[in-house]
Structures are given as structure tokens and as C-alpha cells.
C-alpha positions in Angstrom: 27.7 -11.7 -2.2 28.3 -8.2 -3.5 30.0 -9.7 -6.5 26.8 -11.5 -7.3 24.8 -8.3 -6.9 27.2 -6.3 -9.1 26.9 -8.9 -11.8 23.2 -8.0 -12.0 24.1 -4.6 -13.3 21.0 -2.6 -12.2 22.4 0.4 -10.2 19.2 0.9 -8.2 19.1 -2.7 -7.1 22.8 -2.6 -6.3 22.4 0.4 -4.0 19.4 -1.0 -2.2 21.2 -4.3 -1.7 24.3 -2.6 -0.4 22.3 -0.5 2.1 20.5 -3.5 3.3 23.6 -5.6 3.6 25.4 -3.2 6.0 23.1 -3.5 9.0 22.6 -7.3 8.3 26.3 -8.0 8.3 27.0 -5.8 11.4 24.3 -7.6 13.3 25.4 -11.1 12.2 29.0 -10.5 13.2 28.1 -8.8 16.5 25.6 -11.4 17.5 28.2 -14.1 16.7 30.9 -12.7 18.9 28.5 -11.7 21.7 27.2 -15.3 21.8 30.8 -16.6 22.2 31.5 -14.3 25.1 28.1 -14.8 26.8 28.5 -18.6 26.9 32.1 -18.4 27.9 31.0 -16.1 30.8 28.3 -18.6 31.8 30.9 -21.4 31.7 33.2 -19.5 34.1 35.4 -17.2 32.0 34.6 -13.5 32.5 37.3 -12.1 30.2 34.9 -10.9 27.4 32.5 -9.6 30.0 35.2 -7.5 31.7 36.3 -6.1 28.4 32.8 -5.0 27.5 32.4 -7.5 24.6 29.0 -8.8 25.7 27.2 -6.2 23.5 25.6 -6.0 20.1 27.5 -2.7 19.4 29.2 -3.5 16.1 32.1 -1.1 16.9 33.2 -3.5 19.7 33.4 -6.5 17.3 34.0 -5.6 13.7 37.3 -6.4 11.9 37.6 -4.1 8.9 39.1 -6.8 6.6 36.6 -9.5 7.7 33.7 -7.1 7.2 34.7 -6.2 3.7 35.3 -9.9 2.8 31.8 -10.7 4.2 30.3 -7.9 2.1 32.1 -8.7 -1.1 32.7 -12.5 -1.1 30.0 -13.7 1.3 32.4 -15.1 4.0 34.2 -13.1 6.6 35.0 -12.7 10.3 34.8 -10.4 13.3 37.4 -9.4 15.9 37.6 -12.6 18.1 36.2 -12.4 21.6 39.1 -13.2 24.0 38.5 -16.4 26.0 40.8 -17.8 28.7 40.2 -21.5 29.0 42.0 -21.6 32.4 38.9 -19.9 33.9 36.5 -22.7 32.7 35.4 -25.2 35.3 35.7 -27.8 32.5 38.1 -26.4 29.9 37.4 -28.8 27.1 33.6 -28.6 27.5 33.7 -24.8 28.0 35.7 -24.2 24.9 33.5 -26.4 22.7 30.3 -24.8 24.0 31.6 -21.2 23.6 32.7 -22.0 20.1 29.4 -23.6 19.2 27.5 -20.5 20.5 28.5 -18.2 17.7 27.4 -20.3 14.7 24.3 -21.4 16.6 23.2 -17.8 17.2 23.6 -17.1 13.5 21.7 -20.2 12.6 18.8 -19.2 14.8 18.7 -15.7 13.4 19.0 -17.1 9.9 16.0 -19.5 10.5 13.9 -16.6 11.8 14.9 -14.4 8.9 14.1 -17.2 6.4 10.6 -17.7 7.9 9.9 -13.9 7.7 11.2 -13.9 4.1 8.5 -16.5 3.2 5.8 -14.6 5.1 6.7 -11.2 3.6 7.1 -12.6 0.1 3.6 -14.0 0.2 2.3 -10.7 1.6 4.0 -8.7 -1.1 2.3 -10.7 -3.9 -1.0 -10.3 -2.2 -0.5 -6.5 -1.9 0.5 -6.3 -5.6 -3.0 -7.4 -6.5 -5.0 -5.5 -3.8 -3.3 -2.2 -3.0 -2.7 0.8 -5.2 -0.4 2.5 -2.8 3.1 2.1 -4.4 4.9 3.2 -1.2 3.4 0.4 0.8 4.1 -2.2 -1.8 7.7 -1.0 -2.1 8.2 -1.1 1.7 7.0 -4.7 1.9 9.1 -5.6 -1.1 12.2 -4.1 0.6 11.4 -5.9 3.8 11.1 -9.1 1.8 14.6 -8.6 0.4 16.0 -7.6 3.8 14.9 -10.9 5.4 16.1 -12.9 2.4 19.5 -11.3 2.7 19.6 -11.7 6.5 18.9 -15.4 6.1 21.6 -15.9 3.5 24.3 -13.9 5.3 23.6 -15.6 8.7 23.6 -19.1 7.2 26.7 -18.2 5.3 28.5 -17.0 8.5 27.3 -20.1 10.4 28.5 -22.5 7.7 31.8 -20.7 7.3 32.6 -20.8 11.0 31.7 -24.5 11.3 34.7 -25.5 9.2 36.5 -28.0 11.4 40.0 -26.6 10.9 41.7 -23.8 12.8 41.1 -21.0 13.4 37.4 -21.5 12.8 34.8 -22.3 15.5 34.4 -25.8 14.1 38.0 -26.6 15.1 37.3 -25.6 18.7 34.3 -27.9 18.7 36.4 -30.7 17.3 38.7 -30.3 20.4 36.2 -32.2 22.4 36.5 -35.2 20.1 40.3 -35.1 19.3 43.1 -36.1 21.6 45.1 -33.0 22.8 48.3 -34.0 21.0 46.5 -34.3 17.6 44.5 -31.1 18.1 47.5 -28.9 19.1 49.6 -30.4 16.4 47.1 -29.0 13.8 46.8 -25.7 15.7 50.6 -25.1 15.0 49.7 -24.5 11.4 46.6 -22.3 12.1 47.9 -19.2 10.1 48.9 -21.2 7.1 45.6 -23.1 6.9 43.6 -19.9 7.2 45.6 -18.2 4.4 45.3 -21.2 2.1 41.6 -21.5 2.7 40.9 -17.9 2.0 42.8 -18.0 -1.2 40.9 -21.1 -2.3 37.5 -19.5 -1.5 38.3 -16.3 -3.3 39.4 -18.3 -6.4 36.2 -20.3 -6.3 34.1 -17.1 -5.9 35.7 -15.7 -9.0 34.5 -18.8 -10.9 31.0 -18.2 -9.6 30.9 -21.0 -7.1 30.8 -20.9 -3.3 30.0 -24.0 -1.2 28.9 -21.7 1.6 26.5 -19.8 -0.7 25.0 -23.1 -1.8 24.5 -24.2 1.8 23.0 -20.8 2.7 20.6 -20.9 -0.2 19.5 -24.4 0.5 18.8 -23.7 4.2 16.9 -20.5 3.3 14.7 -22.3 0.8 14.2 -25.2 3.3 12.6 -22.9 5.8 11.1 -20.2 3.5 9.2 -22.6 1.2 6.7 -24.1 3.8 6.2 -20.7 5.4 5.5 -19.1 2.0 3.1 -21.9 1.0 1.2 -21.7 4.2 1.0 -17.9 4.1 0.1 -17.8 0.4 -2.8 -20.3 0.9 -4.3 -17.8 3.4 -3.7 -14.7 1.2 -5.0 -16.6 -1.9 -8.3 -17.3 -0.1 -8.5 -13.6 0.9 -7.8 -12.6 -2.6 -10.4 -14.9 -4.1 -13.0 -13.6 -1.7 -12.3 -10.1 -2.7 -12.3 -10.7 -6.4 -15.5 -12.9 -6.5 -18.7 -10.9 -7.0 -21.2 -10.7 -4.2 
């Protein structure tokens, strides 16, 4: 993501995007891990709860390398919430639900952000025609960019973690569908798979292509577009009424 921003070249836009990215990424990563721990707690495992990981405090969750990767490349990770499957009443089900909770939380936040992106984008266009106060127009424009970036980052993190291979959340969800022998056979190569995937994604990013960026952009547009169209139809009527004489 930051590589895309830097490619634009405008220093002011780069600084604004960087400042907006920091709280967005910290919230996305913290929400993801908190959701894991909360659902695990509800399913019978209180490990994360006892370690104080059921919090949105980013200092409890951030992994420095994963944070930098998220900021620069658009994919990354946080410090995993510890889960003890032996505490689950139903280990297979508890593990799958806990794993699903993180990407689902990011998906929900991404959807809300995309809807707000559409709403604020329509509002910013309306203000550009009706308000002379540059400060207000700029504030709404920055809010528009904030919600756009929040949608993209959260959808990116959701898609990245749904990869159905270890160590990603998608592999834990796949456990409920695979026989234990096959699942744990794959898990033996978790570190090698992780390393190979990260190298592949970094190479693709250098060539200007990221499958996760594409997914995030498509999901953002899918939600943003109808919200923008609906909001703009209202603002357009208001604008027409103001501009018409009498």
C-alpha cells in the first residue's frame, strides 16, 4: 500500500496517507486479534482473557515486522492470540469459530468503512459547490480518504488471513473439513509455507500486482458505489434547489 502511495510522488499526499494509515492499521490488527480471543473465550478457552489480550490496545497485539509489512506491502500480521484447544468444549468447532472471528471482524469494519467512504465522498462533492470554507471542505475530504483506506486495509487483512494454508486463519477453518491426519501433515510445513508465500507476495507487489489489493478494491467498490449513488441523488436535489432561482 505505501509503495503505491510513494509511486504517486506528491509529498503532501504521501504524508497525509501515512498519518491516516497508522491508526487504521493498528485498529485493524487489534480488532482482528481481539475477536479471536473473545470468541475463544466464549467457546471455553480463557487463555487470551487471562493474558489481557481481549483489548483494542494495539501495544498488546502489534508485531513490528507484521505491522511494517502491512504498511508497506498491504499484507501483514499481528502477534497471535494464544489459544489452547484443550479448553474448548468442542475443539474442532471452537478452533474454527475462533479462527473465523478475526477475518469476520475485519470484514465488518471494512464494510462499514466502505459505506462511510461512499457517503462522505458524495458529501465532499456537494460541499465543494456550496461551501466557501476551505477548512471544512478539507476535513471532509480527509475523512473520505480515511474511510476509503480503512475499507481497503480491513478487506486486505481479511482476504490475507483467509488463505486456507497454515499459519493463516483459513487453515484453522479448513480443519473442520479435513481429516486430522491430512491437516496435521500440512501443519508440519507451516514455517516453510509461510516463508514461500511471503516471498511470492513481495515479488508480485514489486511488479505492481497484488491479488489481495484487487479483492479489497472490488469489495470496497461493491459497497461504496450504491451508497454513493443514493447519497449523491439526495445531495444533487439539494444542490439543484439551491442553484435554481426563486
